[in-house]
N, C-alpha and C positions, 0 to 999 in steps of 0.2 A: 405812823403811830403804832406803838407796841401793843399787840393784842392782849386782851385781858386774860388773867390766869383764872380759868373756870373749870368746873366739873359738870358733866352731863350724865343724867340718869335716864335710861330707857327701860320701860316696863311694859309687859303685856301679861294679862291675867284674866280670870273670870270677872265679869262686871258685877259689882255689888256696892252697896252704900258704904260711905266712910273712907273710900280709897284716897280721894284727893285730900281730905282732911288729915288722914294719918301721915301721908307723905309730907304735906306742908308743915305739920306740927313737928315731925322728926327733924326736918331741915331747919326750922326756926329755932328749936331747942339747941341746935349745935351751931348757931350763929350764921346761918347761910343768908346771903342776900340774893334772892331769886331774880334772875335777869329775864328768863323766858320760861313759860310753861304752856304746854299745849296738850290736848287730849283728844281721843277719838273713841267712839263706841261702835262696834259691829253688832247691831241689834239682832241680826239673824243668828249669829253664833254666840251671842251673849259674852263678847270679849271686850276688854278695856285696854286702851293703849295710851301711854303718856311719855312725853319728853319734858324734862325739867333741867334747866341749866342755871347754875349759881356761881357767884364769885367765891374764890378760895381765900380772900384776904383775911376775913375774920372767922372763917370756918374752923372749928376746933377738932375736926377729924382728919388727920393727914392720910395720905395714900397708904394703904395697908391696914388701916383701922376701920375704914368705912364699912367694909364688907361684913365684919363681925358684928358691928353695932347695928347695921341695917337688917341683918338676917331675921331677927324676931318679927319685925314689921312685914318683911317679905313673906315669911312663912305663914303668918296669920292670914294673908290675903292670897296665898298660892301664886306668888309672882314669879314670872321669869324676868330676870333683870340683869343689867350690866351697867357699870359706871365707867366713864372714860374721862380723861383729863387733857385739857388743851395743851399742857406743857409737854405732853408726849406727841412726837411727830411720827405718824405711821410711816412704815417703810413700804414703798410701792414699786413694783416692777411693771414695765410696759413692754408688751409684745407687739411686734409690727412685722408686716410683710413688705410689699413694694410701695403702697400708697402711704404718704407721709403727712397728709393734712391733719389727721387727728393727733398724731404724735407731736407735730409742730405746735398745735394749739395747746396741748397739755403742757409741753415744756415751757412755752411762753408764760402761761398762767402760773406755773410753778415758779419760774424765775422772778416774776413780779410780786409773788407772795399771795396770789389769789388761791392757790392750792397749797395748804399748809401740810407738807409731808416731806419725806426724803425719798429721792429716786436713786437708789444705789446701782441700778443696772437697767439696760434696755436689751431685749432679746429679739433677734430678727432671724427669720428663716431665709432671708436674702440679705445682701450687703448694702442695699440701697440707702438705709438709714444711718449708716456708720458716720458719715460726715456730719449729719445733723446732730447726732449724739455727741460727737466730739466738740462741736461748736458750743454746746451747753455743758460740757465737762462731765458727761455721764458715761461710764464704761459701757461699751457695746459688745455683745456676744453673738457671733454668727453661728447658728446651729441649724444646718440644712435639715429638711424633713422630707423624706420620701416614704411611700408605703412600706418599703423594706426596712427603713431605718427609724420609723416612727417611735418604736418602743425605746430604742437606745437614746434617741433625741430627747424624748420626754424624761427619761431618767436623768440625763445631764441637766435639763432645765430645772427639774425639781432639786437637784443637788445645788445648783446656783441659788435658787430661791431660799433654801435652808441656810446656806452659807452666808447669805446677806440678810437674814432675818426678815424676809418679806412677809407682810401681813395682808396685802391687797395686790391682786394681779389685774392689770387693765389691758384688754385686747383692743389695741388702737388700729383696727382694720387688719387684724392678724388672720390671714386666710387659711387657717388650718383648723380642723376639728380636734378638740382635745378629747382624750380618752376618758371614760368614766373613772378610771383609776386616778388620773390626774385631777379631775374635778373634785373627787372625794377628798383630796388633800386640802382643799380650800372651799368648804361649804359656805355659800353666800359670801365668798371672798374673791370671786372673779367677775369682772364687769365687761360686757361686750356691747358693741353697737352694730346695727345693720340697717339697711334701707327698709322702708315700710311696705315694699311691694309684696312681701311674703304674706300668705302663701300663694297668692295669685300668680306672681311672676318669679319663680324660683330659677335656680340654675346660674350659669356663669355670665349671662348677658341680660340681666333683668331690666336695665334701662332701655335697651333696644326693644324688648318686648313691650314695655310700658309705653314707649313712644309710638310704636306701631298700633297700639290699642287706643291711643288718644286719651290717656289718663288726665284728670284735671286736678289731682292732688298728689303731692309728693311729700314724703316724710321720713323720719328716722326713729328708731326705737333703741333704748339702752336698757339692758336687763342683766340680772345675775345669771351666770352660766350654770346649767344643770346637765345631767347625763342625757336628757332629751333635748336634741338640737333646737336652739332658738325658742325654747318654750319655758325658760326660767322666769322668775318673778320680775315683772316690768317695773323699772325705776322711773323712767322719763320717756316722753314721746313729744314730738313736735311735727307740724305740717306746714306746708305753704301751697297756695293755689298757683297753678300754672295754666297755660292756655295753648291753643293751637299754634300760636306764634313761636313757641319754644322748640328749638332744634334739639337734637340728641345731646349735643355738647352743653346746651343750657340746662337740660335736666340733670346732667352729671354735676355741673357746677352747683346748682341749687342743692342737690343731694349732699355734696361735700360740706356745704355750709351748715346744713341741718345736722349732719353726723357730728361735726365738730362741737356745736353748742350742746347737743343732747348728751354726748359722752362727757363733756366737761362738767355739766350740771350733775350728772349721776355720780361722778367721781367726787366732786366737791361735797355733795350731800352725804356721801359715805364717810368722807374724812371729817365732816362736822357732826357725825353721829345723829343724822336726821332720819334714818331709815330703820323701820322694823319690818321684818319678814314674817308672815304667817301663812301657812298653806303655800299656795303658789301666787300670793299677792304681797304687796308692800303697802305700808303706811309711810308716807313721806311728809314729815313735819316741816312746814315753811317757817 
């Protein structure tokens, strides 16, 4: 079934009376048929958040005119806001190292239409994912990274992202730390996933350490990347119970399963314009 042609408005602003009424009235007066509307208040900070999606069929403000017409309403309520259109497919780059389970999951979901985007390139610091990228028809770029070549490698990566008009970068188990300069080019535009053992079990062998400690929960976290390592706004998390019967290989298998689903959810919600970032937190509209 062909997806509906819709627009989505995301808003955050100081909480005050009349917000919902003003937004609804504006959309009604321009012929919008609202499909989804959700809101959230942060009472501690006095902030209001809203996501509203409507059909474009009878809406009388085409792309390019909405911004000017809505600005008086936004200004009256001191709104930070953005409007996105389902007809636009965001361009996504996927970065990967040796492990391919997250990449495979993303490519499959993309191929069957679950992730509505374009994937113009995959970047790997190893060659392991080249064949997989070729199977799905996505250009693969091998850019090795060492401490000595990191700056040059990142410069080439950013060139590729600009050349391909990339709007979102997904780190599908990309085992390199991005520099603050790289991250600054894509504020709230880089999504990462990692196991949930941090900060208790850090380092190169977290599953070994967790297995030796006898942990009873295993999980994964997906978040936006910031200059502070693994401390960006969290988008999604999930956990699974384990027991003393689990061997090390079982832990790793369960971890891969959780990483796949947690990352794909975060990417999908980003593509569907369901996430608002404020401070170091997110509001994720379901």
